[in-house]
N, C-alpha and C positions, 0 to 999 in steps of 0.2 A: 486707325487709330488717330487721334488728334495730333496734331504738329504743336510740339510744346514750345512756348513763348520763347525761349531763349533762341531756338533755330529760325526763329521769325527776324532776328536781329541780323543786319547785314554785316557780317563780320569783316568785309573788305573795307568798310568805312569805319569800324569801331576804333576809337583812340582809347589811350591809357586814361584811367580814371577810376570812378566808383558809380555804380548804377544800381537802381533798384531792378533785381532779376524777377522777383516773385513775390507776391503778397498771399499767405495763406491766412484766412479767417481775418481778424481785424488787427492781430498783433503779432504773427509770425511772419518775419520778412527775410528773405533770401537777398544779400547784396553780391554783386559780381564786382571784385576788385582787380581791375584788368590792369595788369602790370607790365604786358607787352602787347603790341599791337598784333592782332591776328594775321596770319597768312604772310609775314613778312620776313620768314626765315630765321627769326631772332627768337629764341623760347628760352624759359628757365630750364636749366639743367636738371636732372632728377637731384643731384645732391644739394644744388642751390635751393630749389622747391621744398626739399626735405628739411634743409636747415630753416627755411623760413616758416615751415610748417610748425617745427618745434617751437620757435621764439614767439610767432604771432600766437599760438594756441596758449604758451605760457603767459605771456603778457595779457592777453585777453581775459583768461581764466583768473588772473589774480589782480585784474582791475577793480576799481570801486563798483562797477556794474557788472560783473562776472556773473551773478545769477541770471542775467539776460543774456547770456551767450549760449546758444545750443551747439553750436558747431563752426569750426574753422578748419578749412582744408584746401588743398590744391585742385584746379581744375585738370582734367585728363588731357587737355591739348598744350598744357603747360605755358598758359598765357596769363594766368591769374590764379586767385583764390576764391571761394566763396566763403561767406561769413552768415550764418544764421542766427536771427535773434528773436526774441520774444519780449514783447512790451517795451521796446527800446524806440525812442524817437528817432528820426532821421538825423538830427543834428548830433544826437549822443552817438550814433553808430558811425558818422563821420569823425567825430573826435576819437572814438576808440580805435578806430582803422589809422588814423594819423598818428597818435600816440604810439600805436604799435610798430608803425614804421620808423618812428625816430628810435623807439626801443632797439628795434633790430640794427638800424643803421649805426648805433653807438655801441652795441653789445661786444663785450669782451669777456673771455674766459671760456669755461667748459659749456657746451651747448646742453641745456636741461634735457634729460632723458635720453642723451644720445652714447648710452654705454650698453654692452651686449644684454644684461639681464633686463633692460628697459624698452629695447627696440628691437624691431625684426630686422632692420637693416642698418645698424647703427653706424656703421663705418662710411655710408654713403651721405656724406655732408660736404658742404661747401660755403664756409662762412663769409669768406671775401665775396662771392657773388651775391649773398644775402644783404651784406653791406651796400654794395651798389645799387641792387634794386630797390632796396628800402630807400636809400638816400635820393634816388630818383622819384619814387613814390612820395616822400615826405614834401618834395617841393612842387609836384603835381596836385597834391591834395591841399596845400596851403592855401586857404581861401575858399575851397569847394564848398558849396552851400548845397541844402535839398534840392533846390530847382534844377541842379545839374546832375541829379541822379537819375532823370529820365531818359530812356533809351530812345525818345521820340526822333531823334536826328538819325538814328541808325537802322530803322525799321525798313524792310523791303518795300 
């Protein structure tokens, strides 16, 4: 089997930020939204990641560019999220992620979709952690540009 591209990234060097993980065809792009530095012992809790998933997906799917969002979801390693888009420029993807982080950072109230009929693990939420991670990411992504999306500095 071929080694998938994301396993070619040296995770011991990877920093927080946003990266182009995969490009399929000419317009389907998977972005790596790295919220924690890998292998450093600080990971998203399941509750924090779950809350971020609900809020990130809610914001992205209600944004002006929602028709170009295919998927938003957490990484199994609990260091970030994937965003899959179709026909979205890198600049617009960066804008969407930054706006999503600002939305999560400032969110108050009931977490969308976090009731028993709506979610399979509705009680496992951590809004405080989501606020902190989103606040950190909104600063990191402030001024992020398409030229910073490349993994080039982190390849083996």
